[in-house]
Structure formats: C-alpha cells, structure tokens
TORSENU-91857 format. One line per field, with one value per residue (C-alpha): residue number from 1; residue in one letter; x, y negated, z negated. Coordinates in Angstrom, 2 decimals, decimal comma, always signed. Example, Ala and Ser with C-alpha at 12.3 -4.5 7.8 and 13.67 -1.06 7.14 Angstrom:
! TORSENU-91857
k <- c(1 2) .
r <- c(A S) .
c1 <- c(+12,30 +13,67) .
c2 <- c(+4,50 +1,06) .
c3 <- c(-7,80 -7,14) .
//
This chain:
! TORSENU-91857
k <- c(1 2 3 4 5 6 7 8 9 10 11 12 13 14 15 16 17 18 19 20 21 22 23 24 25 26 27 28 29 30 31 32 33 34 35 36 37 38 39 40 41 42 43 44 45 46 47 48 49 50 51 52 53 54 55 56 57 58 59 60 61 62 63 64 65 66 67 68 69 70 71 72 73 74 75 76 77 78 79 80 81 82 83 84 85 86 87 88 89 90 91 92 93 94 95 96 97 98 99 100 101 102 103 104 105 106 107 108 109 110 111 112 113 114 115 116 117 118 119 120 121 122 123 124 125 126 127 128 129 130 131 132 133 134 135 136 137 138 139 140 141 142 143 144 145 146 147 148 149 150 151 152 153 154 155 156 157 158 159 160 161 162 163 164 165 166 167 168 169 170 171 172 173 174 175 176 177 178 179 180 181 182 183 184 185 186 187 188 189 190 191 192 193 194 195 196 197 198 199 200 201 202 203 204 205 206 207 208 209 210 211 212 213 214 215 216 217 218 219 220 221 222 223 224 225 226 227 228 229 230 231 232 233 234 235 236 237 238 239 240 241 242 243 244 245 246 247 248 249 250 251 252 253 254 255 256 257 258 259 260 261 262 263 264 265 266 267 268 269 270 271 272 273 274 275 276 277 278 279 280 281 282 283 284 285 286 287 288 289 290 291 292 293 294 295 296 297 298 299 300 301 302 303 304 305 306 307 308 309 310 311 312 313 314 315 316 317 318 319 320 321 322 323 324 325 326 327 328 329 330 331 332 333 334 335 336 337 338 339 340 341 342 343 344 345 346 347 348 349) .
r <- c(M A G R S V A R G L I A G L L T L V S L S A M A A D V Q V S T Y D W D P E P I P N G A T A T F S I V V A S S G G S V S D A K L A V D V S S K F E V D P G N I P A G C A L S G A A G A Q T L N C D L P T L E S G G S Y T F S Y S A T A V A L G S A N T T A T I S S A T A A D I N T A N D S L T V T P A V Q A G A D L T V T Q A D N L P D D T I A A G G V I T Y T L T A N N A G P D A T A A I K L T D N L P A A S D F E Y Q N A T G T N W S C A H S G T Q V I C T Y T G P A I T G A L P P V S I S G K V V R Q T T G T I T N G A F V T L T D S L V V E P N P G N N A A A S L T T N I I A G S D M R V S K D M P A I I V R G T D A T V T L G I Y N D G P Q T I S G A T I T D T I V S N F T L G T M P A R W Q M A T A G F S R F R) .
c1 <- c(+238,45 +237,89 +235,44 +232,95 +233,40 +232,34 +229,14 +228,39 +228,13 +225,95 +223,81 +223,06 +222,34 +220,01 +218,32 +218,43 +216,50 +214,32 +213,91 +213,33 +211,00 +208,74 +207,99 +207,15 +203,67 +201,23 +198,81 +196,21 +192,60 +190,10 +187,46 +185,69 +181,74 +179,15 +175,63 +172,85 +173,16 +172,53 +172,97 +171,04 +172,46 +171,84 +171,73 +174,36 +176,14 +178,02 +180,96 +182,74 +186,40 +188,08 +191,78 +193,83 +197,29 +198,60 +202,25 +202,72 +200,66 +200,86 +200,24 +201,22 +199,24 +197,37 +194,32 +194,71 +191,16 +191,12 +187,54 +185,45 +184,89 +180,99 +181,34 +181,60 +182,41 +181,44 +184,15 +182,06 +181,39 +184,51 +185,71 +187,96 +191,24 +191,42 +191,66 +190,17 +191,79 +191,05 +188,34 +185,06 +185,92 +188,95 +189,32 +191,34 +191,05 +193,82 +193,41 +195,81 +193,82 +193,63 +196,14 +195,71 +196,61 +197,99 +195,80 +192,58 +190,80 +189,24 +186,59 +187,21 +183,46 +183,28 +179,95 +179,55 +177,30 +176,56 +176,35 +176,97 +175,77 +177,58 +180,69 +184,51 +187,03 +187,84 +190,92 +192,06 +195,37 +196,96 +200,54 +202,95 +206,17 +207,56 +206,14 +207,85 +205,17 +205,86 +203,12 +203,12 +200,55 +197,26 +198,03 +195,66 +191,65 +190,09 +186,26 +184,40 +180,73 +178,10 +175,85 +172,34 +169,59 +167,61 +164,62 +162,90 +159,15 +156,69 +152,90 +150,49 +146,86 +143,91 +140,11 +139,13 +136,89 +136,62 +138,16 +138,18 +134,23 +131,35 +127,83 +126,61 +125,68 +128,13 +131,09 +134,94 +137,04 +140,53 +143,63 +146,93 +150,16 +153,49 +156,94 +160,06 +163,05 +165,26 +167,92 +167,10 +164,20 +161,75 +158,14 +157,96 +155,72 +153,22 +150,51 +148,36 +145,82 +143,91 +140,15 +138,38 +136,08 +133,17 +130,77 +131,72 +132,33 +131,66 +134,55 +132,68 +136,33 +139,39 +140,99 +144,39 +146,17 +148,85 +147,32 +145,94 +144,19 +141,97 +140,10 +139,60 +137,74 +138,95 +141,65 +143,13 +146,31 +147,53 +149,86 +151,68 +152,16 +153,65 +157,29 +159,69 +159,42 +161,60 +159,57 +155,53 +153,36 +149,89 +147,65 +145,14 +141,31 +139,22 +135,69 +133,50 +130,27 +130,30 +127,93 +128,86 +125,27 +126,78 +128,57 +132,76 +135,82 +136,93 +140,62 +142,40 +146,49 +147,95 +151,91 +154,11 +156,21 +158,44 +157,77 +161,27 +164,24 +166,90 +165,37 +166,18 +164,63 +167,22 +164,92 +161,91 +160,84 +159,02 +157,08 +154,02 +151,82 +150,45 +147,73 +143,83 +141,26 +137,70 +134,96 +131,93 +128,92 +125,17 +123,55 +122,41 +121,53 +118,42 +116,41 +112,89 +111,40 +108,26 +106,10 +103,54 +101,62 +103,51 +100,61 +97,18 +94,23 +93,35 +90,14 +91,15 +92,53 +95,90 +97,98 +101,38 +103,23 +105,99 +108,45 +110,95 +113,45 +116,08 +119,00 +121,13 +122,89 +121,11 +117,31 +116,12 +113,14 +111,43 +112,51 +110,25 +110,22 +109,07 +107,40 +107,11 +103,96 +103,79 +100,82 +98,78 +97,92 +95,66 +95,77 +92,74 +92,25 +95,91 +96,81 +97,26 +100,47 +100,87 +100,00 +100,49 +103,85 +103,64 +102,03 +103,06 +104,75 +103,24 +105,06 +104,45 +106,09) .
c2 <- c(+35,95 +38,89 +41,00 +37,17 +36,64 +40,22 +39,80 +36,51 +38,18 +40,64 +38,79 +35,82 +39,43 +40,63 +37,22 +37,20 +40,40 +40,11 +36,28 +38,75 +41,16 +38,43 +36,96 +40,55 +41,12 +42,44 +39,95 +41,80 +41,29 +43,34 +42,93 +40,56 +40,98 +38,75 +38,19 +38,24 +41,93 +41,73 +38,24 +36,90 +33,95 +30,44 +31,17 +30,57 +33,49 +32,79 +34,98 +36,56 +37,28 +38,77 +38,66 +39,58 +40,27 +42,89 +43,15 +39,54 +36,39 +33,92 +30,50 +29,81 +32,28 +31,07 +32,06 +32,25 +32,99 +32,94 +32,68 +34,75 +33,54 +34,41 +31,37 +28,12 +26,79 +22,78 +20,51 +18,95 +21,67 +23,58 +25,15 +22,60 +23,12 +23,97 +22,78 +23,80 +23,28 +24,91 +24,30 +26,34 +29,51 +29,46 +27,58 +28,96 +27,73 +27,80 +27,39 +26,38 +29,35 +29,04 +30,85 +34,84 +36,29 +39,82 +42,34 +39,33 +38,72 +35,59 +35,49 +32,93 +31,94 +29,97 +29,60 +29,86 +29,63 +32,25 +30,51 +33,50 +37,38 +39,99 +40,99 +39,49 +40,01 +37,82 +38,79 +37,56 +37,22 +36,18 +35,23 +33,49 +32,07 +32,77 +36,25 +38,90 +40,89 +44,57 +45,92 +43,89 +46,56 +45,37 +41,30 +41,23 +42,62 +42,67 +42,96 +42,17 +40,85 +41,73 +38,15 +39,70 +37,89 +35,08 +33,24 +30,96 +31,17 +28,60 +28,55 +25,61 +25,56 +23,49 +23,87 +21,07 +19,28 +15,57 +14,97 +19,05 +19,31 +20,99 +21,81 +25,51 +27,25 +25,74 +27,18 +26,67 +27,17 +27,66 +26,47 +28,92 +27,56 +29,63 +27,83 +29,57 +27,41 +30,15 +30,17 +32,36 +33,66 +36,80 +38,11 +40,26 +38,21 +38,65 +36,25 +37,32 +34,79 +35,44 +34,32 +32,80 +35,66 +37,47 +35,60 +32,44 +33,18 +35,23 +35,97 +35,42 +36,14 +35,39 +34,85 +33,28 +33,30 +36,39 +37,15 +40,63 +40,43 +42,28 +42,07 +43,74 +43,01 +39,08 +39,64 +39,11 +40,27 +38,88 +40,08 +38,02 +39,73 +37,04 +37,08 +36,17 +32,52 +29,73 +26,56 +26,68 +29,61 +29,72 +28,86 +31,25 +30,21 +32,09 +31,23 +31,77 +30,68 +29,35 +31,31 +29,70 +29,96 +27,10 +23,83 +24,11 +24,83 +27,48 +28,00 +30,18 +31,01 +31,93 +33,58 +34,60 +37,37 +39,22 +42,93 +43,92 +45,13 +43,66 +40,14 +38,54 +35,93 +33,63 +31,27 +33,45 +30,61 +28,85 +31,83 +30,46 +27,87 +25,32 +27,08 +24,93 +23,65 +23,15 +21,12 +23,05 +20,80 +21,39 +22,85 +25,06 +26,48 +25,41 +26,74 +26,02 +27,28 +26,52 +28,47 +27,63 +28,04 +28,67 +26,92 +25,74 +24,24 +20,85 +20,34 +23,59 +24,16 +25,32 +26,69 +25,08 +27,54 +25,66 +27,55 +26,09 +28,72 +28,74 +30,62 +30,23 +29,72 +27,69 +26,97 +24,00 +21,60 +19,55 +20,04 +18,78 +19,61 +16,81 +17,72 +15,77 +15,47 +14,58 +11,85 +14,43 +15,97 +14,86 +16,31 +18,20 +19,56 +19,45 +22,59 +21,71 +19,61 +18,54 +14,60 +12,53 +10,80 +8,18 +8,37 +11,59 +12,87 +15,33 +16,23 +19,45 +18,95) .
c3 <- c(-318,63 -316,07 -317,71 -318,48 -314,53 -313,40 -316,33 -314,35 -311,05 -312,62 -314,10 -311,35 -308,93 -311,31 -311,39 -307,05 -307,31 -309,14 -307,83 -304,11 -305,99 -307,01 -303,89 -302,13 -301,61 -298,94 -297,44 -295,47 -293,46 -295,25 -293,46 -290,89 -290,34 -289,41 -289,50 -288,56 -286,71 -283,34 -282,40 -280,34 -277,79 -278,65 -282,98 -284,92 -287,03 -290,28 -289,77 -293,07 -293,57 -296,43 -297,31 -300,20 -301,66 -303,58 -305,10 -305,52 -305,70 -302,66 -302,66 -299,13 -296,99 -293,74 -291,89 -287,46 -285,90 -282,48 -281,81 -279,27 -276,05 -276,43 -279,05 -279,80 -283,50 -283,66 -284,25 -286,76 -288,44 -289,88 -293,38 -295,70 -294,84 -291,76 -288,23 -284,66 -281,34 -277,90 -275,77 -275,61 -274,79 -276,07 -279,73 -282,41 -286,20 -288,26 -291,96 -295,66 -297,44 -301,26 -303,75 -303,46 -307,18 -306,83 -306,96 -305,65 -302,81 -300,77 -298,68 -296,24 -293,79 -290,73 -288,36 -284,20 -282,05 -279,28 -276,15 -273,34 -273,63 -273,65 -276,14 -276,50 -279,42 -281,93 -284,39 -287,82 -288,39 -292,19 -292,98 -295,27 -295,01 -298,34 -299,42 -298,00 -296,18 -297,14 -294,70 -291,76 -289,88 -291,88 -291,03 -288,09 -287,48 -284,82 -284,00 -280,93 -281,73 -279,00 -278,23 -277,09 -274,78 -276,84 -276,86 -279,38 -279,58 -281,13 -280,57 -281,30 -281,41 -281,60 -281,91 -279,26 -281,34 -282,40 -286,22 -285,97 -286,95 -285,92 -286,49 -288,12 -284,53 -282,44 -280,43 -280,84 -278,81 -279,46 -277,88 -277,69 -276,42 -276,75 -275,73 -274,84 -275,58 -274,59 -274,03 -271,96 -270,13 -271,02 -270,49 -273,45 -275,49 -277,16 -279,30 -281,96 -283,37 -286,68 -286,47 -289,80 -291,59 -289,44 -291,97 -290,59 -286,81 -284,56 -281,74 -278,02 -275,69 -275,10 -271,66 -269,61 -267,32 -267,11 -270,22 -271,12 -274,60 -276,58 -279,53 -283,41 -286,10 -286,74 -285,00 -281,38 -279,78 -276,31 -274,32 -271,64 -268,44 -266,15 -265,09 -267,66 -268,78 -270,25 -271,33 -272,02 -271,00 -269,50 -272,29 -273,91 -274,97 -278,10 -278,03 -281,03 -282,52 -286,13 -288,19 -291,73 -293,68 -295,64 -294,75 -295,79 -293,94 -291,39 -290,73 -288,27 -287,22 -284,94 -284,29 -281,69 -281,25 -278,96 -277,94 -275,97 -278,51 -276,40 -276,66 -279,82 -281,84 -282,83 -285,20 -286,30 -288,70 -286,35 -284,92 -286,53 -285,67 -288,82 -289,99 -288,25 -290,44 -288,88 -290,65 -290,40 -291,36 -292,07 -288,71 -286,36 -282,78 -281,93 -278,40 -276,59 -273,96 -271,52 -270,10 -267,18 -264,15 -260,78 -258,96 -260,49 -258,71 -259,00 -260,90 -263,29 -266,42 -267,52 -270,15 -271,32 -273,45 -275,29 -277,77 -280,07 -281,84 -284,24 -283,69 -286,79 -288,79 -291,04 -291,83 -291,09 -291,78 -289,36 -286,22 -283,26 -279,65 -277,03 -273,43 -270,80 -268,75 -265,16 -264,52 -262,06 -265,10 -267,89 -271,06 -272,95 -276,14 -278,76 -281,03 -284,14 -285,49 -281,64 -281,44 -277,96 -278,73 -275,98 -272,15 -270,74 -273,85 -276,44 -279,48 -282,08 -285,36) .
//
C-alpha cells in the first residue's frame, strides 16, 4: 500500500508540473508605430501595436494604452473590446485581446487626433492573469510621437461669367480664393493655376493683395507674401483673352500647397479645386476707329474716315459700323457700300 501511495504522489506532482509549464509564456509588446509621419496638428493618426506570445498560448491577454497627451481618442470610435477612461490629455485604453497562440502575434490599432503641438510619451502594456510571464522586461513599450503645425488648405475658383459662357475674343478673369482651415496659422502658402491651352487662351496678368505671381507657359504660380493667417486669404485674379478658333470648351485648374516643411497638410486630398469648364461660343473682338479734322471751317468740305477691324480670333461676316453725324453737317457723296440709315446716321456694310 505504501508503494502505491508514493506512486500516486509522484504522478500528482508530475501532473502539477506539466500544468504549470503549460501556463508559462512570454507575452510581449513587440512594436508600437504610427501613421502618418510626421503628424500634423488636427490630423487623425493610426497607431499600431504588435503583441505576441512565445512559449505558450494565452487566452486572457489584456492591453493597456496610456494615450499621448498630445492626442485625443474619440469616445465614439474606440476599438471593439476596449474601454476608454480619462479626460482628453490623460486618456487610457483598456482592451481585451484575442487568444495569442504560441509563436504568433496580433496587431492592435486605434485612432487618435492630434490636438496640441509638441511630443509626449505613450505607453502600451500587455498582461495576463493566468500566464506565468517568464520575461516581464518586454511587457511594455514607450514611444514618443511628435505633432507638427498643421494647416488644412483648400482653394476655389470662378470665371465670373453668367452660365460660365463667353464669346471667342472675350476676356476671362479667373478668381482663385485659398483658405486655411488650420488649426495653425501659416504664411507658407503657394497657389498654382493651370491655364487652358495656349491655343485657346492668351494670358494677360495675375494680381492679388499680398501675392507675388509669375507666369510661365500655361501655368501661373503665386506665392503668398502676407502675415500668417487662418481662414480665407485675399483672392487672386488671373486674366486672359479667349483666342480659341472654334466653339467648344476650355478648362482651368488650380491647387494650393504649403512651402514650409515644418508645417504639414493634415488633409492633402482637398488641395485641388474642382476643374472649371467655360463654354466658348462664336465671336470675335471687333474694334472701330474714327478720324476727322479737329477744326472744320464752315462751308468747307471735310473727310471723316471710319475703320472697322476684326482682332479675332474667329472670322466674321456681315459686320456693320454706324456713325452719328451731327446736324451741323450735310452728308456729301457716300462711298460705295455706305448708306444713309436714318437722319443723322450713316452705315457701312
């Protein structure tokens, strides 16, 4: 009987040892990264934490994240299985992790919005109530993300034409208005305007308060020279003549960018204005001239010379020029193709 008791004791001890060995595992926080980098103020960053287990499977792992004081987690947008505590600037995420298989890993992600400039630590810590952690030195990982100044830029454009329509030969003045939605003020702003094709549009000038503009080919680049600003910037006006030879459409495009690497765009997807299409209808730029003596002696003849010109871009037919003759004069012989339209008027066709 004594031999059997000893055997039972040895078997029980062996089972206990096997059970304890199965619970031993090295849970760890392997990496802690974020995107984008750098992070602009006002932008939402995605933080990714890779956790792992070696030496055993862990089914009750938990992750605690002390959020950086420069960021805020939206209580309405926390990962599944997590609870958020603390006010903005001192928030903590406590999360239940899925089972970590031995030798496997799991990537946990959360989003947070940058709300202040500068850098501050954030620490991720993994734990398990049942696993005998054989290496506690790798249970936590601290990183220090930095927040740079952020300026969310947009631009709008208009051709200032009724129904976006103009006759060929007319002058279009495009108005470009940039806006900085912040959160930080900046003066490092550049506007780029891509004009219609040179065969359709002849650039004339570009002006704007606190803007310095340069033209090259079909592009106008304007650099802001005023003080740091949030909100709407002074508009830029870009003028040019329509020289298109046929009816159709022309298109203008504009976008705005930052020129200081220390100021970051939190939303680069909205930097370009919607393309602006203008309809071109038949037309041409007509011009007239009139020449006559400055002094005419009563009773003498004088010659009045009228000129009509087509400055393009399109060929025209059937143009007329009308001149009003004051009652002090009597019309003499009219040149060919001239006719008296009404009393006091002459017309050439």
